[in-house]
C-alpha positions in Angstrom: -92.8 52.0 80.0 -95.9 52.4 79.7 -98.3 48.5 79.9 -100.4 47.8 77.7 -103.0 44.3 78.5 -104.0 42.4 75.1 -106.9 40.6 74.8 -106.6 37.7 72.3 -109.6 36.8 69.6 -111.5 33.8 70.4 -112.1 30.9 67.9 -108.3 30.9 66.6 -106.8 27.8 66.3 -103.4 28.5 64.6 -100.3 30.3 66.7 -99.6 32.4 63.4 -103.3 33.8 62.9 -103.1 34.6 67.7 -99.8 36.4 66.3 -100.9 37.9 63.7 -103.2 39.9 66.2 -100.7 40.8 68.7 -98.3 42.3 66.0 -101.7 44.5 64.5 -101.8 45.5 68.2 -98.2 46.8 68.8 -96.9 48.0 65.0 -97.3 51.9 67.5 -94.3 50.6 69.6 -91.0 50.7 69.2 -89.4 49.0 72.7 -92.0 46.1 74.5 -91.7 43.2 76.3 -94.1 40.4 75.7 -94.6 38.1 78.3 -96.9 35.3 78.0 -96.8 31.8 80.1 -97.2 28.6 78.4 -99.7 29.3 75.9 -99.1 33.2 75.5 -95.7 32.8 75.4 -95.6 30.7 71.7 -97.5 33.5 71.0 -95.2 36.0 71.7 -92.3 33.5 71.0 -94.1 33.9 67.3 -94.6 37.4 67.4 -91.0 37.9 68.2 -89.5 35.8 65.0 -91.3 39.1 62.2 -89.7 42.2 64.1 -85.6 42.4 63.2 -83.3 41.6 66.4 -82.4 45.2 66.2 -85.3 46.2 68.2 -85.8 42.8 70.5 -83.1 41.9 73.3 -81.6 38.7 71.3 -79.5 36.7 72.8 -77.1 34.4 70.8 -78.6 31.9 69.5 -81.6 33.5 69.1 -84.6 32.9 66.7 -84.1 33.6 63.6 -86.5 36.7 62.0 -88.6 35.9 59.0 -88.2 37.7 56.1 -91.5 40.5 55.4 
């Protein structure tokens, strides 16, 4: 699987705005794994909520997806 490293924008104070940035950077990818530790993990979870479970590994009891 190809790898891509993202740099988060500076001066952002909202998880959803960080997730906006990540989402715009991954729109061309069908399959992906987001990895983050601590703060990055929260951004990964916020981004995950935006995509359908069919495109992610979703264990039972996973977060609900946000309708778009």
